[in-house]
N, C-alpha and C positions, 0 to 999 in steps of 0.2 A: 549434586546431580550427575548422576551416571548417565550416559548420553553412550555407552558401549556399544558396537554390534550391530548401529543403525546403519551400518552402508553410505554413511555420510561423505558429500566428494567438499563440503565447503564447511568452516564454521558458522555454526548458526547462527544467525545476527540474533534471534529475539535475545541469547544469555546474558548481554551485556546488563539488560535491564532488571535481571538480581546481583545489585549493586553487594548485596549484604551473603554474597556467595563464597563459600570458606576453599568448598572441595569441589573439582569438575574433573569429571573422568571422558575421557572422548578417545580413548582404547580401541584399538582392532577396528578400524573405522579407513576410511580413503583420502581423506584429509590432506589437500596438499598448504597452505601456509592458514599462519592467525595472522587475523588483520591488528594491525594498531590502537583498534578500538578495546581490546580485550585490557588496557591499561584503567579502565571504569572501575572493575573488579580487583579495585581497591583491597580488599582484606580476604583477596583470596590464599591462601595459603599452602595448597595440593595440587597441582593439575598433572594428569596424566596424558599424555599424545603421543603413548604405547604403540607401535604395529600401526603407523599411517602410511604417508606417502611424502613425508617433510623432506626436503634436499636444502632450504636455511631458514630459520630460525628465526623470527622478527623480534630489532633486538626489545622491542615492548614489553615480551615473556618475562628478558630478563629485570625491568624497571619495576614488575608488580612488586609494591615496599612491602608485601608481608610473606609474599613467596617462596616457600624454604622448601620445598618437594618437588623438583619437576621431574617426570618420568617423559625422557624422549625415546628410551628404547624399540628400536626396532625401526629406524626411515631410515631415510637418505645422507644426512649430516653428513659432512666432510669437514667444516670450522663450523665454529658457535662464536656472534658477536663481542664486538670486546667490550658490551656490555653488562656480560657474565662476571669480571672480572673485578665487579664492582658493588655486584648485589650482592644478598643476602642469602640466598641458596644455600642451602646445608646439605639436603642431599643432591648428586643431580648424574641419573640412572641415566645412563649413553652406552649400555652394551647392543651389540649384534648396528651400529652405522659404521660407513667406511672411513672413522679418525684418520688422522695422519696417530701418527706415535707422540713427534713434541703438540700438539692438539689437548689429548688427552694430558700430558704432563703438566701442562701449564695449565688446566683446567684445576686439576688433581690436589695442586699446591693452595688451592684456595676452597675447596669444600671436600664430602665426603663422596666420590666418584667411584659409585658400581657400575664396574663389568660382568660378563660372563668369564670363566674360564681361561676362554679364547682369545680373547681381547689382551693386548699385551697391556704390563703393570710390573712394576716395582713396589710394590706394598702388599706383602701375603698373606697381610685381614682382610684387604679386602675380596680375595680369591676363594674367603671363605664362604660368601655372601652368593650366591649361583642362583640367578633367575634368569633360566632357562623358561621358564614358564610365566605366564599371566598371572595365573596363583599366584606364585610367590611373588610377584611383584606388589600385587595388591595388597598381602598380607606386610609385608614390608614398611610400608608408605601406612595403612592404618597403627603401625608401632608408635611409627615417629609423628604422626597425628598427637597419637592418644598422651604420647610422650612429651609434645608441646604447649600442648593444655590445658588450662588452668582444672582441677578436679574440683566438683562440686559434687556437693548431696543434698540427696532429697529425701525429705522426710514428710509422712503421708501421717496424720493423724485422724482419727474415726475410732464412731460406736462399735463395735462386735458385732449389734447389731445390722448395721448398714455394712459388715463382712460382702455380701452380694458385689456393693457399687467400687466396694474398695478391689475386688477381682478388674473386672470395668476395667477402669482408670488406672493398674498396673498392666492392663492389656497393650492400655494406648503408649506410657509410658516407657515401655521396653524396646523399642526399637531405638529408641534415641542415647541409649546408649554402644548402641554400634559406630555412631557418631561422635558422639561425645565422653569428654573424664570422666562418669557421672556413675554415683551409687544410687541406688532407690532402699531407705529402709522404713519395713511401719513394724510393729511390736510379732506378725504373725514369723516375722525370725528369731524372736530369738528360738531355744530351748532351755531345754526344760534341768537342766543343770546351772543354768545362766543367772546371775544376780539382772531381774528386771528392770527391778529399779534404777541400778545403776546405770546397765544398759541404756535401756529411755534417756536418760539422765546423757551422757555420753553421745547419743544420736542429736540430740536438739544440741547441745552445744557444737555438733558439729554440723548440724543443716546448715546450707544455705538457701535452701528451697524450701518451704513449708506449702503441702497439700494440708488442704483440710476441708472434711468431708462433714461441710455445716449441715442439722438438724435437727429436730427435737428429742436423738439422743443421742447424740453429738454435744446437747446444753445439757441433760439431766445425766449425765457421767460427773459427778463433780471431778474422778479423777482427774478425766479430761482437762478439767477446766482450771482447776488447782495445778495443776503435772502439767501439765501438757501447755495451752494454752496460754497462759503467762508467763511463762518462761520466750516461749514465742512472740509476743506483743512485747516483750521489752527486750529480745533484741535487735527485732523488726526496728524498733524506736530507737534503736543503737544505727540503724544501716547493718545491720551483719546477718540477717536474711531476710530470704523474698519473699510476702504473704500469698498466696494464692485460694480464696474461698472457693468450693463449688458448694451451690445450693443443690443438695439432695431433696429436700423434706423440706414445707412449707414450716418456716420456724418464724414465732413472732419477735423474737432474743436477739436477733443480729447483732440488730443495732446497739440493745447494750448491749453484745458481748467483749468490744471495743475492736470488732472487722469492718464495721460499716465505712471505715475510711480507707479501707482493700478496694479495688478492685475486683469485687468475685465476677469470674469465668463463666457466669450467668445469673439472671436477675431474680430474685425473691417471688420474680411474680409471677414464674414460671419455670420450676427445680424440675428436674433432672426425672422424679417419679412423675412428674404431668407431662408426660413428654413422651414422642413414639419413639420408635429404636434409633431411627435416619437421624430425627433430633439430637436424642443420647451422646450417639456419634459424631456430630457435628458441635457439641460442646465440648466434648474430649477433645476431640481435635483443635481447637482452638485452644485447651489446656496447654498442649504439648507446643501449637506455634507460638502461644503467649512465651513456655520455660526455653523453645528456642533463641527465641530473640535474645530473655535475661542473660541469656549463657554465652551470644554472639556478642552482647557487645560489654562483657566481662572479658572478651579475650583481649 
């Protein structure tokens, strides 16, 4: 969730309701304090409080069980709560705060403390990370978040006759790559020189999520049924892949396909082709939300 540059003077109370939140950006506001209720965000892994007006950091921040990256750059903090010394924070961005040298060095022994070159330091490695601009901070946090997350691969199975629907699904999935460490694969990524059967087999074996664009064209393809659907169903039975069917066009063979025990994104009583544009986007949004929920459970 990104609430930067909103001219906020206090921590938004409704944020506490988002208990599955893993990333929260509140940079470039005028927030003076963080409430103890932040402890309810038990899944929070990255918290950006840079460029606010915080003088005293509440100990609750350091008690967040999943927090690994904390950015308090550009505040008025002189001393950190003692809880920081027993926290699981791995990267603490503290540049442009009036910290005493002794305080800075104590914290540096516990985690990777990032400062600007103007801050006193005895570790030459940290000098190579210059965070004078907010863009650099964000980039560094994104890299750290991706390094901490679990790699996932999305395999999209579809008929070439339904390629227009593939494009629409990929458009909705694309933003996920900015926030989760995942790759999407479909056979449009095959190159002329590739051994396509081997590449498809490799993608199937690596898949942790399978999106199936179900239609009469899908079921009419012997290659899809024999070489994609069956391996995916076998893998799913072992818990190796999460199957997510999307009903593109009416097809009477859904139950016989072996997919009926997997919850489809939309019901077969109203498929994508029978919907208006807004309804289609709603279904594809639900697909993305379902994938997000699955990814968050796997963190």
